[in-house]
N, C-alpha and C positions, 0 to 999 in steps of 0.2 A: 780108829776114830781119827788119828792124825791125818790118814789119807784122806778121809772123807772132807775134813777141813781144807785140805790143800785143794782139792779138786773144786770145791765151792768157791774158794778165793780166786782160783784160775778162771773160772766162768765169769765172776763178777767183773774182774779186770778186763777180759775180753769183750764183754758187753758195753762197759765204759769206753773202751777204745772204739769200738765200732759206732758208738752213739756220736763220738765227737770227731769222727773222721771226715775230713773234707769241709768242715764247718768254719767260716771265717771267724777269728777271734777278736775280741773288743779291743779298745784302745790301750789297755794295759800291755797287750802283746802286739799291738800294732794292727794294720788292716790285713786282709788275706794276704798270704805270702807273696812278696814281690819277686819277680824275676830279676836275674841280674843284668839282663839285656833286653832289648826289643825283640820280642819273639811272636810265633805264629798264635792264633787264638788258643786260649787255654781252657780246658774242662768242658764238660758236657751240659745237659739240661739241668742235672741236679746240682752242679757246681755253680751254674747260673743263678738258680733259685737261692741258693745259700748266700750268694753275693748281693744279689738284689735285697734280701732280707736284712743282711748285715748293714747296707747302706742305708735303709729305710728306718733301722732302729736307733740311729744316732740322734742327738739332741737337735731338734728343729730349730732353725735360726730365721728370724724375721728379715726378709730380703730388704727392708726399708734403708738399712745402713750401707747397702751394697750398691745402690744406684749412682756411684760417682767414681771418679778417677782423678789422679794427679801425678805429675811429673816431679819427682824428688820432692822438694818443699815448695813448689810452685803453687798456683791457684787451683782450687777444686773444680772440676768440670762435671756438671749434672748429666749423667748418661740416659736420663728419662727412663725408657722400658728396659734398657740394657742393665746388666749387673757385671760387676767386676770383683775379684777377690784375690788375694795373695796368702800364701802359707806363712806362718810365723817365722820360719827361717828364710823366707824371701826366695826360695828355690823353686817354687811352683806359683805362677801367676796366670790367671784365667780371666776371660772376658767373652761376653756374647755379643752378637751382631745383628740384633733385631731391627735396628734403626735402619740398617742398609741391606736388609732382606736376606741375611745370612742365617741358615739353619744351624743349630748346634752351637758350638763355641770354639775358641782358640786358646791355647795354653803355651806359655814359654816355660821350659823346663831345664834347669841346670843339670844336664845329665853328666855323670861321670865319664860315659863313654858315649859321646854324640853320635848320631847317625852320620856316616861319612858322606861326603859330597858325591853325587853320582856322575858329575861331570861339569861342563861348561854350562853357566846359566846367568841369567839377568839378575843383577843385584848382589847382595850379600847372602852368604850361606850360614842358615841357622840351623844346627844339627838337633837342637832340642824344641823345635817349633812344632806344636801338635795342632791338628784340626780334626775335631770329632763331630759327626753329624748323624749319629744314630746308626745308619747302615753303612757308614763310610768313616775312615780313620787314616790320616796320613801323619808321617813324623819325618821331619827334616824338610826344610823348604828354603828356596831362594826367595829373598825378599827385596824389593826396591823401595820400600817404604815401611813405616812401623805397622801399616794396617789398622787392626782394630784397637792396637795399643797407642794410638796416636796421642791420646789424652793422658797416657801414663797407666799406672797400675791402680787397683782398687784397694778397699780397706782389708786389714788383716783377718782373716777367718780363724777363730780358735779351734784348737785340736778337739775332736770328738763331736763336731758340729755337722749338721745336715742341711744343705740348701737344696730346695726344689723350685725349678724354673722351667716353663714350657713342659716338654716330656722328659726332663732329665733331673735326677736326683744324685747329689755329690756328697760323700762323707769324708772328711779329713782326719786322718790318723797320724800318729807320730812318725810313721814310717811311709806316708805317702797319702795320695788322694784317689779314691775311688769314685767313678762316675758311672751311672747306669741309664739305660732308656728301656724301661720294661715294655713299652709299646713295639719297639723293634726287636727286642730280646737280645740286647747287645749291651756292652759296658767296656770299660778301660780302666786300668789300674796304672796310676802315674806316680813315679818317684824318682829320685836323681839316680837310682839303680837301673831303671829302665821302664819301658812302656809295654803294658801287657794288654792286649785286646782279649774279649772273650766273648762268647755267644757265637752267633753265626759269622762274625767277622774272620775272614781267611785272607792270608796274603796274596797280593795281586803280583803276578810275574812282572819282572823288569820290563820286558817287552810290551806290556799292556798298561803300565802306569804312566802318568804324565810326567815329563822330564824335569820339572821344577821341584819334585819332591823325592825324598830319599827312600821312604818305604810307605806302602800303601795297603790297606786292609779293606775288604768289601763283603758284603753278604750275597 
């Protein structure tokens, strides 16, 4: 009888392990596990489905409060159709560029290990500057001006919140921001520990990427 009980328990534990394998965890345990550095696209179609489902399951936030930006304690600027938001720690700040015809969004990330400067370029080097446009992702960039952040940063986005704009949905967890574009079947996980693309995004060889960026990923 004892042997039968042990076998049954082992089968139950195995089934539970398999049912949870690869599934992103909720905010209590953070977003899907972050990589420690910028890496190549992670996971297959099953992983992508799990990540999209996890992002979409967050608490939906009204975009109304996120159509403005400000520099420090300066005046608030109305962004109209664009949105901007910052994480509670201030380590991740993102903004869209609808008004200037830019697809996707840009983020400034305070990376623990910023992407190294690839060589000489115009302007200042920002190793944690990210641009994501569905089928394209770049990390690290020479900047001659603030770009989309010329009016500062947006309002603070609470943890476990989900924002949906254009073809993108983003969910913020205690250990980072995960954004997906279900139409393009891509996504990116953003934290101070690193930037992780997933879906069809694959790293572009150095010889084929624009010289102003540190790393590039494309479908």
